[in-house]
N, C-alpha and C positions, 0 to 999 in steps of 0.2 A: 440523604437518608441517614447520615451519621454513622457510617460504616466505621469509622475510627474509634466509635464508642464501643462496639462489639469486640468480644475476646478475639485474640489473634488467631486462634484455632478455628473459631467460627467463620472469620473472614477466609481462611485458608480452605476451609469446606466448600464455602461459597464460590470461591475462585476456582477449585477443581470441578465442581458440578457445572459451572457456567462454561468452563472451558470443554467440558464433555459435549454440552448441547450445541455449542458453537461449531466443534469438530463435526459432530454428525451432520449438522444442517449444512456446513460448507462442503463436505463430501458430497451430498446429494446435489447441492446447488450446481456443481461442475457439469453433472450429467444431464439436469434440466436444461441449463444454458445451451448446452451442446444440441439438444433437440431442437430448442427454439431456432439455432442457428442454422440447421438444416432445413427445418420448415420454411424458414424466412428468406433463405439464400443470403444472409448477411454474413461477412467474412468472419472467421475464427478470431482474428486479431481484434477487430473492431467490437464484436460481442463481447470478447472478454475484457477488453477495457470499458465498454459501456455497462454491461449488465453485471459481470463478476466484480470489476473495479468499483462500480457505484455500489453494489450491495454490501460487498466487504468492507466499505468505508462507513457504513452505519454505525458500528461502535464509535467512530472517531467523532461522529456528529453528536452523539449522546454525551461523550466525555468532554468535548470542546465546550458544548453549551452548557454543562453543569459548571465547569471549571471557570468560564467566563463570568457565568451569572453569580457565582460566589466570589467574584473578585480575585480569582486566581489566574490571571492572564499569562503569566510565565509558564504555568503548567500547560495551559491549552496550546500555546505555541511549541513547546517542548515536546508535548504529546504528538503533534503532526509530523514535527520534523524528526523526531525519533522513530516515528512509524515509518517514515519515508526511507529511512537508513535500513531499519529492520527488515522492511518488506523487500529490498533489494538483497539483503542477506538471505532471505528465504529462497531466492532463486539458486543460491549456491547449495542450500540444504536439498531444493527439488533435483539440482544436478547430481547430488550424491545418489539420491533416490533412483534417479534413471540409470546411473551406474554404467552401464555398457557403452554410452556414447556420451560426449560433452553435449550438454544443453543446446548451446549457440551453434552447434554444427547441425542440428536437426531442425531449427527454426530458420526459415528461409523467405519470409514475406516481407516486402518493402515496406509494408504498413507498420510493422514491429519496431522496424528502425526508426521509422518517423516518431512513433509514439515515445521511444527512448530519446530521441534527440529533442524533441518537445520539453520532456520532462527535464533534461538538462538546462535548457533555456530558462524554464520556470523557477527552477532551484537556484540559478544564477541571479534571476531577478528577485528572489526573496532575499539572498545574500546582500544584494545591491541595496535593497530598500532598508534592510538592518542597518547598514553601514552607514548610509546617506541621512536616514531619519525620514520619519513619516509626518504628515500634517492632515488634520482632519478636513474633509470636505463632506457635508451634511452629516457630520457625526462620526464618519468612517474614514480611516486614513486613505489618502490618494493611492497610496502603494496598494493596498488591499482592493481598492476599485480596480486599478490596472491588472492585478493579478488575476482576479475574477474575469475580467474581460478576455485576458490571455487564454484562461482556462477554457471558456466558453469556444473560443476561436480555434484552439487546438482540438477541440472534440468534432467542430465543425469541419476543419480540415482533414481529420482522420476520417470521418463518416464515408466519404465517397473515395479515398485514396486507394483502397484495394481494388476496387472495380475499374480504375483507370487504366491499370497495367502500364504503369510509365516506365518500368523496367522489369526484368525477370532475373532469378537467380539461376546460375549454369550448374546442373548438378544437384536438381532439387531432390528430397528426399521421396521415398515411395508414400504415396498418400495413405491416410489412416483408413480403417475399416468403415463401411458405409453407415454402421449403427454401433454405438457404444454399448459394451455389456452392462446390463442392469438398468438401462434407459426403459422406463415405462412406455408401452406401446399405446400412446394416448394422442390426443388432438392438440393442436397448438393452444388451444384454451385452457385444456388440462394443464399442460406444461406450464403456463404463465400462473395459474393458480397455485400449483407446487412451488414455483419459483418464489412466489409472493409469501406463502407459508414459511420457506426456507429463510427469506429475508426477515420476517418477523422475528422469528427464534434467533438469528443473529442479531438483531436490534436489541431484542429484550436481554438475552444472555450475555451479549457483547457488554451491555451497559453495566451489568452486574460484575463483569469479569474486569472492566476498567476500574470501576469505583472500588472493588474490594481490593484489586491491585495496588491502587493509591493508598488505601488505608493500611495495607500491610507494609508499604514502603514507610509511611509515616511511623508506624508502630515500631518497626525496626530501626527507626533513626537514620535513614539515609537522606542525602540532600535532596532538595525540591527539584532543582535542575537536572540532576542525575535520574530521578525518579521518573519524570516525564519523558525523558529521553529513552531510557532502557527498559524499565519495568513495565509502566503503563503502555509505552509504544510497543513493546513485543506483545503485551496482552491483546491490545487491539489489533494486532497482525495475525493473531491465531486463525480468523476466518480465511486469511489469504493463504496461510501455510495447508490448511485442510483442502481448500478448493484447488490450488495449483497441483499438489501431490494427486488429487482426484483426476484432474486433467490430464496429468502426465501418465497415469495409468490407462487412460482410454487413447493416449498417443494424441490429444490435443495439444500440441507443443505451443503453438502461436497464441491460443486461448490462455495458457498457463503465464507465457510471458506477458501478454497483453493485459491480464489480470493486474499483475504488479504494477506495470507501467501506468495503467489507468487509475488504479488506487492512489498512486503518488500525485497525479493531476487532480484528483477529486481532494485529496488532503490539502494541497495548496490552495485550493477554491474555498476551503473551510477556514483559511485565515480570515476571509471577508465575514463569515458567520461568527466568529470569536470577536471582531471588532463590531459587529452588530450587537451582539449581546452584552458586551462588556461595558460598563457605565465608567467611562473615562478616557485618557487620551488613547491614540491608536496602539494596538497591541505591539505591532512591529516598530513603533516608535520608543517602546519600553524595552525592547530587546537590545542586547549587546553582543560582545564578542563570543560568547557561548553559542547563542542562536546562529550567529553568521558561520561559525566553524560547523555547527550541526548541518546547516543548509549544505556548506561546500563538502562535507563528508557524504551525504546523499548524492550530491552530484557528481562526485569521483567514483562511487560505487556504481551509479547509472552509466558513467562513461566507460568504466571497465567492461560491462556487459555489452554496451553498444560496440565496443571494439572487437569483442568475441564474436558478435553476430556479423561484423563486416568480414573478420578473417575466416571464421567457420572452420577452425581447425579441429580435427576429431581426435585429439591427443588428451588424455586424463591421467591425473595423478591423485592417488588415494580416492579414486571413482569418480573424480569431478575434473571438469576442465580447468585450464591454466587460469582463465579468466574468473572462475569461481573462487579457486583457492586464492587469488591476488585480492578478492573482493573481503574475504575472511580476514587477510592479513591487514588490509587497511581499515577495515572495520575495527579490530582490535586496536590498532595505532591510535585510530581516531578517538575511540573510548578513552584511551589513556590522557590524550590531550585535553579532552572535555572533562576528565577528572580532575585535572589539575586548574582548568579554568572555572570549574564549578567550586573548588575550593577557596579560589581567590574572591 
């Protein structure tokens, strides 16, 4: 739509309005998904990964498709990897919102640990493909094919994991209330329709949010690599921020963490979409050290929270757990490293 041709003040206005719509839809989305989880009997962690994670990934779908179609494959890849890091950083923000307890001390489902571990493996796979190179198979990189297959396999593995009761956490927290406040007393079909409407708002408003964010970054003269990683990545992570804060307020902790881990799984799968739309060599084959470090940064941040989930220490500093604080420090250090790589 040529947002870079608009005045920067107009892009800022559209950016702010789109953010408000995304925030409102994401806040309601967590409540609707919680109702669907209760009525279907699906675990919080999996429903958070599948529904919340999938729906809050919709802005990335719009951004990746647009960037790849217009020939800007680096922006598409950096948006996905930047969103993966930004999403994990949002858990630190959510931890501060929770305040009283460390977030990882109240998340006690084995399925959440499984999702985090799968995310680490997939991010390591992205870095491996970037470093080793990628080769086309039916016009799409073999690495993108492999990552798509692994993402689907991860969703299948997570789907029934919570019901198998492979092991249980000692000292589990008090269960949340039976019905979250503010949830409409409606049928499953009604909740599905409300969820679909919220998803549509997130898709449309998220598209304008990401596109105006890209235009603002170009108009301000920032580098393309850092734009995709930080500004556009954060813009497309706004649905996750609103939904996880809403989930925490109704004490659906596993749903909040599952939302973030699930979104990152979907983001990695979207590399296949970027390769499918882009007319040229495999997108990961065009990536370099910047993208490899970006993937490893997201991997490290995910690993820090998985460690926190395993340790489950209820100790906080500045209203957040030690793992959340460590994630913020590593995120800042990673941005500094990426800034110098982008300059090269």
